[in-house]
C-alpha positions in Angstrom: 0.0 0.0 0.0 1.3 3.4 -1.0 1.2 6.1 1.7 1.0 9.5 0.0 1.6 13.1 1.1 -1.7 14.8 1.9 0.0 18.3 1.9 2.9 20.1 0.2 5.9 20.6 2.5 9.2 19.1 3.5 10.0 15.9 5.3 11.0 17.0 8.8 11.6 13.6 10.4 11.4 10.0 9.4 10.1 7.9 12.3 10.1 4.4 10.7 12.6 2.6 8.6 12.6 -0.3 6.0 11.7 -3.5 7.8 9.9 -1.9 10.7 6.5 -3.4 11.6 3.8 -0.8 12.1 0.3 -0.7 13.5 -2.6 1.3 12.1 -2.1 5.0 13.0 1.6 4.7 13.9 3.5 7.8 12.8 5.6 7.0 9.8 7.1 10.5 9.3 6.5 14.1 9.9 6.0 16.8 7.2 6.6 20.4 8.0 4.3 22.8 6.2 3.5 26.4 6.9 5.5 26.2 10.2 3.3 23.3 11.3 4.4 19.7 11.9 2.0 17.2 10.3 2.3 13.5 11.2 1.8 11.0 8.4 0.2 7.9 9.9 0.0 4.3 8.7 -3.4 3.6 7.2 -3.2 0.0 8.2 -0.9 -2.5 10.0 2.0 -3.9 8.0 5.7 -3.7 7.4 7.6 -0.8 5.8 8.8 -2.1 2.5 10.2 1.1 1.1 10.8 4.7 2.2 10.9 6.9 -0.9 11.9 10.2 0.7 14.7 11.6 2.8 14.7 14.1 5.7 14.7 17.7 4.3 13.2 16.6 1.0 10.4 18.7 -0.5 7.2 16.8 -1.3 4.0 17.6 -3.1 0.5 16.5 -2.3 0.1 13.0 -3.8 3.7 12.0 -3.7 4.3 8.5 -2.5 6.3 8.7 0.7 6.3 5.1 2.1 5.3 1.7 0.8 3.7 -0.8 3.2 3.1 -4.5 2.7 
């Protein structure tokens, strides 16, 4: 399952890494936008298969940030 950015901003902090198991609503990463920190949560339980962004990277709404399986 692809986890997409819901807002334009920059990746402030990555909380989970490839191979980590996550539960629904675990914070995967935090996006900073308009001086606010917006957590990106896992939509379901699973395992992080891929992290497609790096801290400090700019992202646009709809960009795939993390892939869960």
